[in-house]
N, C-alpha and C positions, 0 to 999 in steps of 0.2 A: 394481363400478364398474371399467370398463376400465383396466387398467395398461399404460402404454407404455414405462415405465421399468424397465429391468433393474437399475439402481444409479444412483440420483437423484445420488447424493453424488459421482459422476466429475463433475459439472458444478459443483459448489461452488467458490468461490474459493479454499478452503483445499486442495483436491485437488491432488496433483501427480502427472501420469502418469508411467508408465515410461519413455516417452520423449517428446521434444519435437519434432515433425517441424519441420525447416528451422532448427533450432538445434543441429545437431549438431557443426558446426565450432566454434560458440563454446564449446560445453560441453567438447570437446577441449582448447580453447585454455586455458581455465581449469585443467583437469586437469594440463596441461603446466607452467603457470605455477608452480602448487603441488606439482608433483610430488616434488621433494625433501622438502618439508615433510611432505607425505602419508606418504612413506615413512620418516620418521623419522630421515633423514639430514642434515636441515639445522634448526639452532636459530634462525637468523636469521628475524627477522619479515618474512613476505610481505604486501604492500599491495597490493590490486587496487581496480579500480573497474568498475562494470557500470552503463552508461548507456542511455537509450532512451526514446522517447515512451510514453506510456500504452497498454497493450494490446499490448506487443512481447514480453512473455513474461521480463521480468526477474525477477519474484518466482518464477515457476515455474522459471526455469533456475537460479537461485540456490540454491533448495532441492534441485532434481535433481541439481547438482553436489555439495551436501552428503553426500547419500545414497551417490553414486558414490564421493566421496572417502573416506567411511567404508569403503565395501567394499573398495576398493583398499588402504587401510591395512591391514585384516584379512589380505587376501592376502599382504601384505609382512611380517606379523608385527609392524605398528607399532599402537600404541594412539593412535587419533585420533577427537574428536568434533567435530562440526558444530553450531552452535547459530545459529537464525534468529530475530531479533529486528526485530519491526515497531516503528520509531520514532513512528508515529502513535500507538500505544498506550503506549510506553515513551519518554519524551521528556526525560528526565534521565540523567544517568551512572548515578546510583544506581539509577534503575529499570533501565537497561539490565543493570547488574551483577547485581541481584537477579534479574532474569528468567534470565540466563545460569546462574546457580548453581541455581535452580529446574529448568531444563531438563537440566542435567547430572545432577540428582538427588543431590547430594552433602550436602545439609544443612549447608552452612556458615553461622555466623551472619550476620546483615547489620542486625539491629535496634540502632540507638543507635551503630553504627559511621560514621566517615568513609569517604568513597570510598576514599582510599589505603589504609585498613585491610583494607577488604573486597577488593581487588585484591590486596595483598601476601598475604592468606589463599587467594585464589584461585591466584595463581601458585605459592604454597608446595604448596598440594593437587597442582598438575598436575606440580611437579618431583617429589614424592614418589611419585607413579603411575606417572611416565613416560609421562605423556598430554600430547597436542597438542591445540590448539582451534583452529579455525577459526571466527571470529565474524562474522557478516553482519549488517550494521545496514541492514535494507531502508527505503526511504522517508527516508533519513539527511538530507535537506533539512530535514526538522521537526527533528531532533535539533540540527542545526547551527544553526538559527535559535534554538531554544530555549535551548541551552547549548554554544555554539561550542567552549569548551575541552574538551568531552567527548570529540570526535573527535581532537583534537590531542593528548589525553592517551593515548588508546587507540592512537595512531599511533607513539607514542614509547616504548612499553613494550619493555624490554629494551636500551635504549640504554646504560643504566648498570649492566647486569648482567653480569657476564663470562661467564655461563654461557648468555646470549642470551635470546630470548623463545620461550615455547612457545605463544604466541597470535599468530596470524596474522589479518587484517582484510580483509573486503570491503565497501565501500560501495556502495549502489545508489541511484542519482540519476538524475533525468531528464535532466541535461544537465551538461555541465562548469562552468557558471556557478554552480552550488553550491558551487564549491571556492574562488570568488573572495574569501571572507573569509579565506582563510588566507595564510600567506608563501609566497613563491615556493618554498622548499624543502620545506613540506609539500604543495603541489600537485604537485610534481613526484613525490614519493614514490607518488601515487595513478595519476597521468596516464601514468606509465612503463608502467604494467600495466592499460592500459584496454581494456575490451571493450564496444564499441557496438553496440547492436541497432537495425536499422532496422526501417521499418514494413513489415508483410507484404504481398506482391504479392496480386492475386486469386486467382491458382492455388495461392499457398502457403495462403491462408486456406480454399480449398476443401478442400485435404488435411487441414487442422487440423480443420474441422468435421466432416468425415467420420469421421476418426479418432476424435474425442471422442464422435460420435453411435455409433459402433460399440462404445465402452465403456459408454455410459450408457444405451442403449436396446435393446429386443430386436430381433433381426435383421429388417430389412425395414420397420420402423417409419416411419422417417424417409425421406421421399420425395426424389428427387434434385432435384426443383423446390423442396422446401422448402430443401435445402441451397443451391441457386443463389439463392433469395430471402435467404437469411441473408448469403450473400457479397455480394449486391447492396448490402444496407443496410451491411454493415460494411466493404466494400472500400475505399470512399473515404478511410477513415480508417487501413486496414491496421491496425485493432483487432481483435485475437483475443479479448480479454476481453469485447469487447461482441457478438461473434459468439457466443460460448459463453452469455453471458447470454440472448442471442436464443433460442439453440436449447433452453435450459433453459426459459424462458417459454413458448416456443411448444408445449413438451410438456406444460405445465401446461394451456394453453389445450385441447389436444387431450384429455387427460384429462376436464377438466371438460365437454367436448362428448361424451363417451363415444365418441370416435374411435378406432379401432385405428391409425390413421395420423396422422403429423405432416405437415401439407400447408403449401403456400405460404401460403394463407389464415391459417393459425394464425400463422405467422411475420410476417406482416402486422400481425394484431392484437397480436402481442407488441411489435412496433416502436412500434405506436401507444400502448403502455402505459409506454413506457420512452424515455427520451431518450440518445443516447449519452454527454453528458456527466455524466449521472448514475449512479453506481455504488451498488449496495447497500452494498458494502463500504466505499466512500470515506464515505458517509453515516454508518454504524455507528461508523465510527473518530473522526467528531468528537466534542469534549466535549458535555456536556449544554447549555451556554450557546451553543456554537458552533451548536448544532441550534436551540435557540430563536431564537437572531437570525436565522438562515437561514430559519426557519419565518416570522418576522415579515416578512422581505423577501418571501418567496413570496406571502404573505398580502396584502402591500399590492398587488403586480402582479397578483393575481387580481382584485382589486375596483376597480383604477384603471386608465384608459386613458394615464396620465402615463408619459413614457418613463424617468422617474427618481425617486427620492425622496430627500429631504434625509436627512442623518444624525439631525438633531433629529426631525424626523417618525418616523424609523425607531425612535429609542431610545424614544419613547412606546408605540409599537406593541409593542416588544420587552417592555417593561413589562407589558403588558396579557396577552401571551403567557405570561411567567414566572407572571403570577397564576393564569391558565388551569391551569400545570401545578404550582402548589403550590410555588413556590420564588421566593427573593428575586431581584430583578434586580441585575447588578453594577453598579458606579459607572461614570460616563461614561468614565473613563480606560480601564478595563478593557473596557468596551463597545467603545471605538475600537480596542482593540488586537484584539478578536476580529474586527471587520470587516476589519482588515488581514490577518488570517491567512485569511479566507475568501477575500480576494482572491487570496493568495498561492497558494491551492489551486485556483483559477480557478472559483469558484462565483459571485463577483461581481465587478464591476468599481467602482472610487472614482474620480470626477474631483473635483479641488478647484478652485474657480473663484474668483477676485478679483471682489468685486462692490463695487468703489469705497468709499465712506464705510461700508458695511455690512461692510466687511473680508471674509474668505474664508469660502466655504460648499461644504460637501462633499456630492456627488451620487452616489448609490449606483443602478448598473443591474444587471439580471439577464440576462447575455447569453447566448443560444444555448439557455436552458432554459425550457421551458414552465411557468410559475408553478403552475398546476393540477397537474402531474405531481410536481413538487418538493414542493408542499405535502402531497400525498397520500401519498407517500415517508416523509416526515418525521413525519407524523402517525402513521402505521402504527409506525414504530419507537418514537415515544414511547408510544402505547399498550401496545405489547407490554413496554416497560420492560426491554428486554434489556440497555440499556447504560446506563441512568440512574446506577447506582451507578459505573461506569467514568468516566462523565462528571463526576460529582461530585468524583471522587478526583483528575481531572485539573486541576481548577480551583485555582490557587494561593490 
């Protein structure tokens, strides 16, 4: 088999490159905001906000910042750790705290303890070790929606401690509207130190794709025409994540063909196999029943020309999908909550319409996403069973 990848993992969503082209200023700004805290010269909590549309590098920037912050702290003789928590996977304060302790590798007990007790044990440990912690809550919109008080609670750590706080906080959100549920004082805490990432330009995307290609593929494998084709596909949205997804898929098509080069034709085939609104990691982060409801939506539109499906129709199809996957469907109230979550994440749209004496009826549409591709992606995830256990755990 012809191998075109030197290191395929360099294109995975979890990989953080050694540098982020065109995000150098934002990285430096974050390091400056946290400068005193990183050096161990400040015990007051630092709170920052990182915002931007999908594919602008928020996750990669926050992770790269964390590794750079730990490196700067070591050089200055300070003890600092950075922990990155994805709130799509950890949707409650308890889960966030448990994940933080696991990431630190400190073995503090969590079973049977209240959140206040866990946090007290964590802060006691940090005080005893002289360690500071920067906690990044990625996709914090989910945590805010699921447990609003969690962010408020974490943002107020240290206010009643004379020695201050050893825990600072970064929220990663798509936009400032995610903070609207909080009071003005809490919003101001974060907005004061806000870093906003704008969409990449065509030229910037070309630089990013070229850099990532040099990391992941053997020299000369990815043609200039392939890079241009990727930029043309992803440039309208300024979406680097989609561009990298295309690069990876184009490489897989080249390998499948036994080709020694990744061409523009491989990119076109890659683009046909995925739609910008669909992300492998976004689908994996859905809970089991969110996947099953979304699969029911996709299957309806695969076999019907109707522009929309009613919630009651969809609920019946969802029950069939659950039966097929060997699980019991959720009650209608929970089913409706799942629909609302899927709308929040941009997978579907819900329109509630008054129909006179018949009352109000909800209509669901699938915007900008080919149902066949969405169905295929979800079915593949469910077959592999990689996230079924996580999905079951997420459901209350």
